[in-house]
N, C-alpha and C positions, 0 to 999 in steps of 0.2 A: 261524932263528927270529926273528920280528918282536919288537922291543923296544917301540917307540912310533911314533906318527906322526912322520915326519921333517919334511915340510912340505906345505903346500897352496899351489898356484900360482894367482895371480889376474892376469888381463890388465887393463891400463888404458891409456888414451891420455893420462892426466894423473896424474902421480905425486903432486903436492902434496895434493889432497884425500884421496887414498887413504892416504898415509903419515900425514897429520894425524889421520885417523879412528882408526887403530890406535895412534898415539902417545897419544891421549886415554886409551887403555886400558892404557898402560904397555908397549906393544909397540913397541920402537924398533929402529932400523937397526943391524944387526950388521955387514954389509958390503954392498958394491955391485958391480954389473957395469958396466963401461964398454967401449965398442967402440974400435976403432983410431983413431977420430976424437975420442976422449975424451968421447963422448956417454953420458950416464947411460941405461942400457937395462934395468936391473933392480936390485932390492934384496932382501936377506934381512932380515926383521924377526924379532927374537928373542922367542919366547914364554917360554922358560925353557931349562933345560939344553941340550937338543939338538932342540928343536921350533921350527919357523919358519913364517912366511908369506912366500912369495916373490911379489914384485910384478914383473911383466914388462911392458915397454912394447911396445905394438902400435899400428899405425895405426888398425885397425878392430877393437875388441874384439868377441868373439862375443856375440850377443844371447842365446844360450842354450847350455847345455852339459850334460854328463851328471852333474855334481855338483849334487844337490838342495840341500844345505846343508852347513855344517860347524859343529861345536860347540867352544866354548872353555870350559874349566873355570875358574871364578872363585872367589875366596875368599868374596865377599859379593855376592850377586845384587842386593840392594837398593842397595848402594853403586854397583854397575855401572850399574844403571838410572838412579839419580840423576845419575851422571856423564854418561851419554849424553844425558839430558834437558837437563842444564845446557849442553850444547854444541849444543842445538837439533836433536838427532837423534831421530827417531821410534823409540820402543821400546814393547813391549807391557807389560801388567800382569804381575806375578809370578804364576806358576802352579806348583802341585805336580803334576808329571806322574804318570802311571800307574806309572812306574818309580820313584816316590818321590824324584825329583830336582827341586829348585827350578830354575825357568828363566824367563828373559825372552828375547825375540827382537828382532832388528833387521836392517837391511840396511846394507852398507857403500856408499860412493859409487858403486860399480860394479854395484850391484844384487844382490850376493851375500847370500843369506839366512844369518844367523848365529844360532845358539842359544848363550846364555850359561848354563852349568850350574853349580849349587852342589850338591854331593853332600851328602846327609843321612846319618844313621846307619842308614837303611834303603834307601839307593840300591842298585838292582840292579846298577849298573855296578861296585860294589865287592864285591857278594856273589854275583852270578849268580842262576840260577834261571830260571823261566819267567814272562814277563809277557804276560798275555792282553790283546789289544787288538782293537778293533772296526775292522778294516781289511781291505779286499779289493783286491788289485792291479788297477789299471785299465790 
C-alpha cells in the first residue's frame, strides 16, 4: 500500500543553483551521493518526514521528460510567493483552483514546472469527490 510520495528525481549539470532554489523554500540537504573519486553526484533534499527531492548530476540533462509537473504543499502560498519573488524568481499570481486549493506556480533552475499548493477547508485533495474540468487529452 502506498503511503506518500517518496521522492522526485531531477537531473542537473549544476548543483549550486538547483540546491539554492530549493533551500530558499526550506528544503535542505539530507544526505549526498559521492562516487569512488569522491565527486558529488547526487543529493537528497528533505521536504519533511520521509519525502525528498533527489538531485542527480548528469552531463546532459534531458530537455524533456514524462513528468509534466510536481506540486509541493506549503503552509502559506502568499509567503511562498513573496519569498520566491524576493529571490528574483518568476512566480505566478495566486489562484484558487477548481479543486478549491490555493496555488502559485514557478520553475526551478532546470525548467521543472512546480505548483505550490495551500489546501483550504474545501480542498478536494482532503475530501475527495468529483472535480469537473474543461480538459480534453491531446
